[in-house]
Biopython code that builds the backbone (N, CA, C, O; Angstrom):
import numpy as np
from Bio.PDB.StructureBuilder import StructureBuilder

atoms = [
    (1, "UNK", "N", (20.658, 117.041, -2.680)),
    (1, "UNK", "CA", (19.928, 115.859, -2.273)),
    (1, "UNK", "C", (20.303, 114.652, -3.147)),
    (1, "UNK", "O", (20.556, 113.556, -2.649)),
    (2, "UNK", "N", (20.331, 114.894, -4.477)),
    (2, "UNK", "CA", (20.691, 113.798, -5.369)),
    (2, "UNK", "C", (22.121, 113.362, -5.119)),
    (2, "UNK", "O", (22.444, 112.176, -5.194)),
    (3, "UNK", "N", (22.972, 114.327, -4.822)),
    (3, "UNK", "CA", (24.361, 114.002, -4.558)),
    (3, "UNK", "C", (24.478, 113.142, -3.308)),
    (3, "UNK", "O", (25.242, 112.178, -3.300)),
    (4, "UNK", "N", (23.738, 113.467, -2.250)),
    (4, "UNK", "CA", (23.750, 112.663, -1.018)),
    (4, "UNK", "C", (23.196, 111.276, -1.285)),
    (4, "UNK", "O", (23.726, 110.281, -0.788)),
    (5, "UNK", "N", (22.150, 111.211, -2.056)),
    (5, "UNK", "CA", (21.550, 109.916, -2.392)),
    (5, "UNK", "C", (22.550, 109.072, -3.197)),
    (5, "UNK", "O", (22.690, 107.873, -2.956)),
    (6, "UNK", "N", (23.232, 109.695, -4.137)),
    (6, "UNK", "CA", (24.226, 108.997, -4.935)),
    (6, "UNK", "C", (25.368, 108.492, -4.051)),
    (6, "UNK", "O", (25.802, 107.349, -4.197)),
    (7, "UNK", "N", (25.856, 109.332, -3.137)),
    (7, "UNK", "CA", (26.943, 108.939, -2.230)),
    (7, "UNK", "C", (26.504, 107.812, -1.304)),
    (7, "UNK", "O", (27.260, 106.873, -1.059)),
    (8, "UNK", "N", (25.305, 107.906, -0.802)),
    (8, "UNK", "CA", (24.781, 106.857, 0.078)),
    (8, "UNK", "C", (24.671, 105.537, -0.693)),
    (8, "UNK", "O", (25.032, 104.473, -0.190)),
    (9, "UNK", "N", (24.169, 105.634, -1.911)),
    (9, "UNK", "CA", (24.031, 104.437, -2.736)),
    (9, "UNK", "C", (25.415, 103.841, -3.037)),
    (9, "UNK", "O", (25.587, 102.622, -3.005)),
    (10, "UNK", "N", (26.383, 104.690, -3.324)),
    (10, "UNK", "CA", (27.743, 104.222, -3.609)),
    (10, "UNK", "C", (28.349, 103.558, -2.384)),
    (10, "UNK", "O", (28.977, 102.506, -2.503)),
    (11, "UNK", "N", (28.173, 104.155, -1.202)),
    (11, "UNK", "CA", (28.693, 103.538, 0.036)),
    (11, "UNK", "C", (28.014, 102.190, 0.297)),
    (11, "UNK", "O", (28.661, 101.240, 0.738)),
    (12, "UNK", "N", (26.730, 102.114, 0.026)),
    (12, "UNK", "CA", (25.995, 100.860, 0.212)),
    (12, "UNK", "C", (26.573, 99.774, -0.706)),
    (12, "UNK", "O", (26.798, 98.644, -0.272)),
    (13, "UNK", "N", (26.813, 100.127, -1.986)),
    (13, "UNK", "CA", (27.361, 99.147, -2.927)),
    (13, "UNK", "C", (28.777, 98.729, -2.528)),
    (13, "UNK", "O", (29.123, 97.551, -2.620)),
    (14, "UNK", "N", (29.591, 99.679, -2.089)),
    (14, "UNK", "CA", (30.946, 99.346, -1.637)),
    (14, "UNK", "C", (30.899, 98.437, -0.413)),
    (14, "UNK", "O", (31.665, 97.481, -0.295)),
    (15, "UNK", "N", (29.984, 98.759, 0.489)),
    (15, "UNK", "CA", (29.842, 97.934, 1.695)),
    (15, "UNK", "C", (29.389, 96.525, 1.336)),
    (15, "UNK", "O", (29.887, 95.552, 1.902)),
    (16, "UNK", "N", (28.461, 96.405, 0.411)),
    (16, "UNK", "CA", (27.979, 95.095, -0.027)),
    (16, "UNK", "C", (29.107, 94.300, -0.681)),
    (16, "UNK", "O", (29.238, 93.095, -0.465)),
    (17, "UNK", "N", (29.923, 94.993, -1.488)),
    (17, "UNK", "CA", (31.039, 94.335, -2.149)),
    (17, "UNK", "C", (32.017, 93.790, -1.113)),
    (17, "UNK", "O", (32.476, 92.653, -1.218)),
    (18, "UNK", "N", (32.332, 94.614, -0.108)),
    (18, "UNK", "CA", (33.232, 94.166, 0.960)),
    (18, "UNK", "C", (32.628, 93.000, 1.739)),
    (18, "UNK", "O", (33.322, 92.044, 2.087)),
    (19, "UNK", "N", (31.342, 93.093, 2.003)),
    (19, "UNK", "CA", (30.659, 92.020, 2.728)),
    (19, "UNK", "C", (30.739, 90.712, 1.946)),
    (19, "UNK", "O", (31.009, 89.663, 2.532)),
    (20, "UNK", "N", (30.512, 90.756, 0.646)),
    (20, "UNK", "CA", (30.580, 89.555, -0.182)),
    (20, "UNK", "C", (31.998, 89.001, -0.229)),
    (20, "UNK", "O", (32.192, 87.786, -0.195)),
    (21, "UNK", "N", (32.991, 89.889, -0.308)),
    (21, "UNK", "CA", (34.377, 89.433, -0.298)),
    (21, "UNK", "C", (34.724, 88.743, 1.014)),
    (21, "UNK", "O", (35.375, 87.699, 1.025)),
    (22, "UNK", "N", (34.285, 89.333, 2.113)),
    (22, "UNK", "CA", (34.554, 88.726, 3.421)),
    (22, "UNK", "C", (33.856, 87.378, 3.555)),
    (22, "UNK", "O", (34.446, 86.418, 4.051)),
    (23, "UNK", "N", (32.614, 87.304, 3.119)),
    (23, "UNK", "CA", (31.889, 86.032, 3.190)),
    (23, "UNK", "C", (32.558, 84.973, 2.319)),
    (23, "UNK", "O", (32.639, 83.807, 2.704)),
    (24, "UNK", "N", (33.029, 85.377, 1.162)),
    (24, "UNK", "CA", (33.727, 84.444, 0.272)),
    (24, "UNK", "C", (35.019, 83.954, 0.921)),
    (24, "UNK", "O", (35.344, 82.768, 0.852)),
    (25, "UNK", "N", (35.745, 84.859, 1.542)),
    (25, "UNK", "CA", (36.982, 84.478, 2.217)),
    (25, "UNK", "C", (36.704, 83.529, 3.383)),
    (25, "UNK", "O", (37.441, 82.566, 3.596)),
    (26, "UNK", "N", (35.640, 83.806, 4.132)),
    (26, "UNK", "CA", (35.274, 82.931, 5.249)),
    (26, "UNK", "C", (34.904, 81.540, 4.748)),
    (26, "UNK", "O", (35.314, 80.543, 5.340)),
    (27, "UNK", "N", (34.129, 81.461, 3.657)),
    (27, "UNK", "CA", (33.779, 80.150, 3.093)),
    (27, "UNK", "C", (35.016, 79.401, 2.630)),
    (27, "UNK", "O", (35.135, 78.192, 2.834)),
    (28, "UNK", "N", (35.938, 80.126, 2.005)),
    (28, "UNK", "CA", (37.172, 79.508, 1.529)),
    (28, "UNK", "C", (37.995, 78.968, 2.701)),
    (28, "UNK", "O", (38.473, 77.834, 2.660)),
    (29, "UNK", "N", (38.155, 79.781, 3.737)),
    (29, "UNK", "CA", (38.920, 79.339, 4.910)),
    (29, "UNK", "C", (38.236, 78.169, 5.621)),
    (29, "UNK", "O", (38.897, 77.261, 6.125)),
    (30, "UNK", "N", (36.926, 78.207, 5.651)),
    (30, "UNK", "CA", (36.183, 77.109, 6.282)),
    (30, "UNK", "C", (36.367, 75.811, 5.506)),
    (30, "UNK", "O", (36.522, 74.749, 6.110)),
    (31, "UNK", "N", (36.352, 75.881, 4.167)),
    (31, "UNK", "CA", (36.548, 74.661, 3.375)),
    (31, "UNK", "C", (37.975, 74.148, 3.535)),
    (31, "UNK", "O", (38.185, 72.937, 3.601)),
    (32, "UNK", "N", (38.962, 75.047, 3.599)),
    (32, "UNK", "CA", (40.345, 74.615, 3.840)),
    (32, "UNK", "C", (40.473, 73.950, 5.202)),
    (32, "UNK", "O", (41.142, 72.927, 5.347)),
    (33, "UNK", "N", (39.826, 74.542, 6.195)),
    (33, "UNK", "CA", (39.892, 73.993, 7.546)),
    (33, "UNK", "C", (39.264, 72.604, 7.606)),
    (33, "UNK", "O", (39.826, 71.694, 8.215)),
    (34, "UNK", "N", (38.106, 72.439, 6.978)),
    (34, "UNK", "CA", (37.465, 71.113, 7.008)),
    (34, "UNK", "C", (38.293, 70.094, 6.247)),
    (34, "UNK", "O", (38.363, 68.932, 6.649)),
    (35, "UNK", "N", (38.928, 70.513, 5.144)),
    (35, "UNK", "CA", (39.784, 69.606, 4.380)),
    (35, "UNK", "C", (40.981, 69.171, 5.226)),
    (35, "UNK", "O", (41.321, 67.988, 5.262)),
    (36, "UNK", "N", (41.616, 70.125, 5.906)),
    (36, "UNK", "CA", (42.756, 69.801, 6.761)),
    (36, "UNK", "C", (42.338, 68.914, 7.927)),
    (36, "UNK", "O", (43.076, 68.008, 8.313)),
    (37, "UNK", "N", (41.155, 69.170, 8.492)),
    (37, "UNK", "CA", (40.677, 68.319, 9.585)),
    (37, "UNK", "C", (40.476, 66.896, 9.105)),
    (37, "UNK", "O", (40.816, 65.944, 9.807)),
    (38, "UNK", "N", (39.918, 66.747, 7.894)),
    (38, "UNK", "CA", (39.735, 65.410, 7.329)),
    (38, "UNK", "C", (41.059, 64.707, 7.108)),
    (38, "UNK", "O", (41.194, 63.522, 7.413)),
    (39, "UNK", "N", (42.041, 65.433, 6.577)),
    (39, "UNK", "CA", (43.359, 64.837, 6.357)),
    (39, "UNK", "C", (44.016, 64.458, 7.676)),
    (39, "UNK", "O", (44.630, 63.396, 7.781)),
    (40, "UNK", "N", (43.893, 65.311, 8.676)),
    (40, "UNK", "CA", (44.469, 65.007, 9.985)),
    (40, "UNK", "C", (43.806, 63.779, 10.600)),
    (40, "UNK", "O", (44.477, 62.937, 11.197)),
    (41, "UNK", "N", (42.495, 63.682, 10.452)),
    (41, "UNK", "CA", (41.770, 62.531, 10.988)),
    (41, "UNK", "C", (42.226, 61.245, 10.301)),
    (41, "UNK", "O", (42.484, 60.239, 10.962)),
    (42, "UNK", "N", (42.325, 61.283, 8.960)),
    (42, "UNK", "CA", (42.767, 60.102, 8.222)),
    (42, "UNK", "C", (44.187, 59.702, 8.623)),
    (42, "UNK", "O", (44.485, 58.519, 8.791)),
    (43, "UNK", "N", (45.047, 60.692, 8.772)),
    (43, "UNK", "CA", (46.427, 60.414, 9.164)),
    (43, "UNK", "C", (46.477, 59.784, 10.548)),
    (43, "UNK", "O", (47.207, 58.817, 10.766)),
    (44, "UNK", "N", (45.706, 60.326, 11.482)),
    (44, "UNK", "CA", (45.669, 59.804, 12.853)),
    (44, "UNK", "C", (45.144, 58.373, 12.857)),
    (44, "UNK", "O", (45.693, 57.514, 13.547)),
    (45, "UNK", "N", (44.086, 58.109, 12.091)),
    (45, "UNK", "CA", (43.527, 56.760, 12.026)),
    (45, "UNK", "C", (44.543, 55.788, 11.412)),
    (45, "UNK", "O", (44.652, 54.643, 11.849)),
    (46, "UNK", "N", (45.270, 56.240, 10.415)),
    (46, "UNK", "CA", (46.287, 55.387, 9.782)),
    (46, "UNK", "C", (47.386, 55.041, 10.782)),
    (46, "UNK", "O", (47.814, 53.890, 10.866)),
    (47, "UNK", "N", (47.845, 56.043, 11.543)),
    (47, "UNK", "CA", (48.895, 55.789, 12.537)),
    (47, "UNK", "C", (48.401, 54.852, 13.637)),
    (47, "UNK", "O", (49.118, 53.945, 14.060)),
    (48, "UNK", "N", (47.155, 55.084, 14.102)),
    (48, "UNK", "CA", (46.598, 54.211, 15.139)),
    (48, "UNK", "C", (46.455, 52.784, 14.634)),
    (48, "UNK", "O", (46.745, 51.830, 15.356)),
    (49, "UNK", "N", (46.006, 52.639, 13.390)),
    (49, "UNK", "CA", (45.826, 51.304, 12.815)),
    (49, "UNK", "C", (47.174, 50.599, 12.677)),
    (49, "UNK", "O", (47.287, 49.409, 12.972)),
    (50, "UNK", "N", (48.188, 51.327, 12.232)),
    (50, "UNK", "CA", (49.519, 50.740, 12.075)),
    (50, "UNK", "C", (50.059, 50.281, 13.429)),
    (50, "UNK", "O", (50.651, 49.207, 13.537)),
    (51, "UNK", "N", (49.854, 51.096, 14.450)),
    (51, "UNK", "CA", (50.324, 50.735, 15.792)),
    (51, "UNK", "C", (49.596, 49.494, 16.297)),
    (51, "UNK", "O", (50.215, 48.589, 16.856)),
    (52, "UNK", "N", (48.282, 49.457, 16.098)),
    (52, "UNK", "CA", (47.480, 48.321, 16.547)),
    (52, "UNK", "C", (47.875, 47.043, 15.799)),
    (52, "UNK", "O", (48.039, 45.986, 16.409)),
    (53, "UNK", "N", (48.026, 47.149, 14.478)),
    (53, "UNK", "CA", (48.405, 45.973, 13.693)),
    (53, "UNK", "C", (49.821, 45.515, 14.027)),
    (53, "UNK", "O", (50.108, 44.318, 13.998)),
    (54, "UNK", "N", (50.712, 46.461, 14.346)),
    (54, "UNK", "CA", (52.070, 46.087, 14.746)),
    (54, "UNK", "C", (52.058, 45.241, 16.002)),
    (54, "UNK", "O", (52.785, 44.252, 16.093)),
    (55, "UNK", "N", (51.233, 45.622, 16.977)),
    (55, "UNK", "CA", (51.128, 44.850, 18.214)),
    (55, "UNK", "C", (50.537, 43.463, 17.932)),
    (55, "UNK", "O", (50.996, 42.465, 18.487)),
    (56, "UNK", "N", (49.521, 43.407, 17.072)),
    (56, "UNK", "CA", (48.922, 42.111, 16.732)),
    (56, "UNK", "C", (49.935, 41.203, 16.030)),
    (56, "UNK", "O", (50.013, 40.008, 16.315)),
    (57, "UNK", "N", (50.702, 41.783, 15.116)),
    (57, "UNK", "CA", (51.702, 40.975, 14.403)),
    (57, "UNK", "C", (52.786, 40.472, 15.347)),
    (57, "UNK", "O", (53.243, 39.338, 15.204)),
    (58, "UNK", "N", (53.207, 41.289, 16.307)),
    (58, "UNK", "CA", (54.198, 40.837, 17.286)),
    (58, "UNK", "C", (53.648, 39.696, 18.126)),
    (58, "UNK", "O", (54.349, 38.716, 18.377)),
    (59, "UNK", "N", (52.389, 39.816, 18.566)),
    (59, "UNK", "CA", (51.766, 38.742, 19.350)),
    (59, "UNK", "C", (51.648, 37.467, 18.523)),
    (59, "UNK", "O", (51.909, 36.374, 19.025)),
    (60, "UNK", "N", (51.261, 37.602, 17.271)),
    (60, "UNK", "CA", (51.123, 36.434, 16.386)),
    (60, "UNK", "C", (52.481, 35.760, 16.187)),
    (60, "UNK", "O", (52.578, 34.533, 16.213)),
    (61, "UNK", "N", (53.521, 36.559, 15.988)),
    (61, "UNK", "CA", (54.866, 36.017, 15.792)),
    (61, "UNK", "C", (55.318, 35.241, 17.030)),
    (61, "UNK", "O", (55.828, 34.127, 16.914)),
    (62, "UNK", "N", (55.132, 35.828, 18.211)),
    (62, "UNK", "CA", (55.526, 35.154, 19.454)),
    (62, "UNK", "C", (54.749, 33.859, 19.646)),
    (62, "UNK", "O", (55.319, 32.844, 20.045)),
    (63, "UNK", "N", (53.451, 33.890, 19.363)),
    (63, "UNK", "CA", (52.623, 32.685, 19.504)),
    (63, "UNK", "C", (53.080, 31.607, 18.529)),
    (63, "UNK", "O", (53.195, 30.440, 18.903)),
    (64, "UNK", "N", (53.340, 31.990, 17.284)),
    (64, "UNK", "CA", (53.794, 31.024, 16.279)),
    (64, "UNK", "C", (55.137, 30.411, 16.672)),
    (64, "UNK", "O", (55.334, 29.206, 16.510)),
    (65, "UNK", "N", (56.058, 31.219, 17.182)),
    (65, "UNK", "CA", (57.364, 30.701, 17.600)),
    (65, "UNK", "C", (57.206, 29.690, 18.737)),
    (65, "UNK", "O", (57.873, 28.655, 18.750)),
    (66, "UNK", "N", (56.330, 29.989, 19.681)),
    (66, "UNK", "CA", (56.097, 29.067, 20.800)),
    (66, "UNK", "C", (55.502, 27.757, 20.283)),
    (66, "UNK", "O", (55.935, 26.677, 20.683)),
    (67, "UNK", "N", (54.510, 27.854, 19.394)),
    (67, "UNK", "CA", (53.886, 26.647, 18.854)),
    (67, "UNK", "C", (54.881, 25.819, 18.048)),
    (67, "UNK", "O", (54.859, 24.590, 18.122)),
    (68, "UNK", "N", (55.740, 26.461, 17.291)),
    (68, "UNK", "CA", (56.747, 25.741, 16.504)),
    (68, "UNK", "C", (57.719, 25.007, 17.430)),
    (68, "UNK", "O", (58.055, 23.848, 17.187)),
    (69, "UNK", "N", (58.164, 25.672, 18.477)),
    (69, "UNK", "CA", (59.085, 25.026, 19.430)),
    (69, "UNK", "C", (58.413, 23.852, 20.113)),
    (69, "UNK", "O", (59.019, 22.789, 20.252)),
    (70, "UNK", "N", (57.162, 24.025, 20.544)),
    (70, "UNK", "CA", (56.431, 22.933, 21.177)),
    (70, "UNK", "C", (56.268, 21.759, 20.217)),
    (70, "UNK", "O", (56.395, 20.603, 20.620)),
    (71, "UNK", "N", (55.988, 22.051, 18.952)),
    (71, "UNK", "CA", (55.816, 21.010, 17.947)),
    (71, "UNK", "C", (57.130, 20.266, 17.716)),
    (71, "UNK", "O", (57.135, 19.042, 17.585)),
    (72, "UNK", "N", (58.237, 20.995, 17.665)),
    (72, "UNK", "CA", (59.543, 20.365, 17.477)),
    (72, "UNK", "C", (59.873, 19.438, 18.653)),
    (72, "UNK", "O", (60.373, 18.332, 18.452)),
    (73, "UNK", "N", (59.593, 19.892, 19.875)),
    (73, "UNK", "CA", (59.852, 19.059, 21.059)),
    (73, "UNK", "C", (59.001, 17.795, 20.998)),
    (73, "UNK", "O", (59.486, 16.701, 21.286)),
    (74, "UNK", "N", (57.730, 17.946, 20.622)),
    (74, "UNK", "CA", (56.827, 16.802, 20.531)),
    (74, "UNK", "C", (57.328, 15.803, 19.482)),
    (74, "UNK", "O", (57.312, 14.596, 19.728)),
    (75, "UNK", "N", (57.761, 16.278, 18.343)),
    (75, "UNK", "CA", (58.237, 15.385, 17.287)),
    (75, "UNK", "C", (59.549, 14.711, 17.689)),
    (75, "UNK", "O", (59.762, 13.541, 17.369)),
    (76, "UNK", "N", (60.433, 15.435, 18.386)),
    (76, "UNK", "CA", (61.680, 14.815, 18.862)),
    (76, "UNK", "C", (61.372, 13.688, 19.845)),
    (76, "UNK", "O", (62.024, 12.644, 19.805)),
    (77, "UNK", "N", (60.394, 13.880, 20.724)),
    (77, "UNK", "CA", (59.995, 12.826, 21.661)),
    (77, "UNK", "C", (59.428, 11.626, 20.910)),
    (77, "UNK", "O", (59.706, 10.483, 21.274)),
    (78, "UNK", "N", (58.641, 11.871, 19.869)),
    (78, "UNK", "CA", (58.095, 10.778, 19.060)),
    (78, "UNK", "C", (59.227, 9.996, 18.389)),
    (78, "UNK", "O", (59.208, 8.765, 18.354)),
    (79, "UNK", "N", (60.197, 10.715, 17.864)),
    (79, "UNK", "CA", (61.325, 10.057, 17.187)),
    (79, "UNK", "C", (62.116, 9.212, 18.190)),
    (79, "UNK", "O", (62.513, 8.088, 17.882)),
    (80, "UNK", "N", (62.344, 9.757, 19.395)),
    (80, "UNK", "CA", (63.044, 8.985, 20.431)),
    (80, "UNK", "C", (62.262, 7.755, 20.811)),
    (80, "UNK", "O", (62.834, 6.682, 21.008)),
    (81, "UNK", "N", (60.945, 7.905, 20.914)),
    (81, "UNK", "CA", (60.092, 6.753, 21.257)),
    (81, "UNK", "C", (60.134, 5.697, 20.176)),
    (81, "UNK", "O", (60.192, 4.507, 20.485)),
    (82, "UNK", "N", (60.106, 6.095, 18.926)),
    (82, "UNK", "CA", (60.179, 5.145, 17.806)),
    (82, "UNK", "C", (61.536, 4.471, 17.785)),
    (82, "UNK", "O", (61.624, 3.264, 17.561)),
    (83, "UNK", "N", (62.610, 5.243, 18.019)),
    (83, "UNK", "CA", (63.966, 4.681, 18.028)),
    (83, "UNK", "C", (64.112, 3.676, 19.162)),
    (83, "UNK", "O", (64.724, 2.626, 18.966)),
    (84, "UNK", "N", (63.581, 3.958, 20.321)),
    (84, "UNK", "CA", (63.661, 3.041, 21.453)),
    (84, "UNK", "C", (62.874, 1.769, 21.168)),
    (84, "UNK", "O", (63.346, 0.670, 21.462)),
    (85, "UNK", "N", (61.671, 1.907, 20.595)),
    (85, "UNK", "CA", (60.866, 0.706, 20.297)),
    (85, "UNK", "C", (61.559, -0.160, 19.222)),
    (85, "UNK", "O", (61.431, -1.384, 19.272)),
    (86, "UNK", "N", (62.257, 0.406, 18.293)),
    (86, "UNK", "CA", (62.987, -0.365, 17.276)),
    (86, "UNK", "C", (64.193, -1.073, 17.886)),
    (86, "UNK", "O", (64.520, -2.202, 17.520)),
    (87, "UNK", "N", (64.851, -0.382, 18.829)),
    (87, "UNK", "CA", (66.030, -1.001, 19.432)),
    (87, "UNK", "C", (65.630, -2.191, 20.325)),
    (87, "UNK", "O", (66.428, -3.108, 20.517)),
    (88, "UNK", "N", (64.433, -2.183, 20.856)),
    (88, "UNK", "CA", (63.950, -3.293, 21.689)),
    (88, "UNK", "C", (63.614, -4.497, 20.844)),
    (88, "UNK", "O", (63.722, -5.626, 21.321)),
    (89, "UNK", "N", (63.218, -4.298, 19.626)),
    (89, "UNK", "CA", (62.788, -5.411, 18.763)),
    (89, "UNK", "C", (63.930, -6.095, 18.183)),
    (89, "UNK", "O", (63.759, -7.055, 17.432)),
]
sb = StructureBuilder()
sb.init_structure("model")
sb.init_model(0)
sb.init_chain("A")
sb.init_seg("    ")
for serial, (resi, resn, name, xyz) in enumerate(atoms, 1):
    if name == "N":
        sb.init_residue(resn, " ", resi, " ")
    sb.init_atom(name, np.array(xyz, "f"), 0.0, 1.0, " ", f" {name:<3s}", serial, name[0])
structure = sb.get_structure()
């Protein structure tokens, strides 16, 4: 009887040890998974932000080039107008 009780107690302790090891492994894998998910999310947000800012910068560049050309045309017309008014005087 004592021998059976001892064996049962030993199996219980071994089972508990295995259970704790498995739970520890699951917690470890879960923390790795959440860490990787966070890194993936940050990476995705960084790529999306870079793509969005790239489009904004291209639009800004095109707008600035158009405004510069329009300004140059306007100033050339002013210079021609001033030159014509001087030649009349």
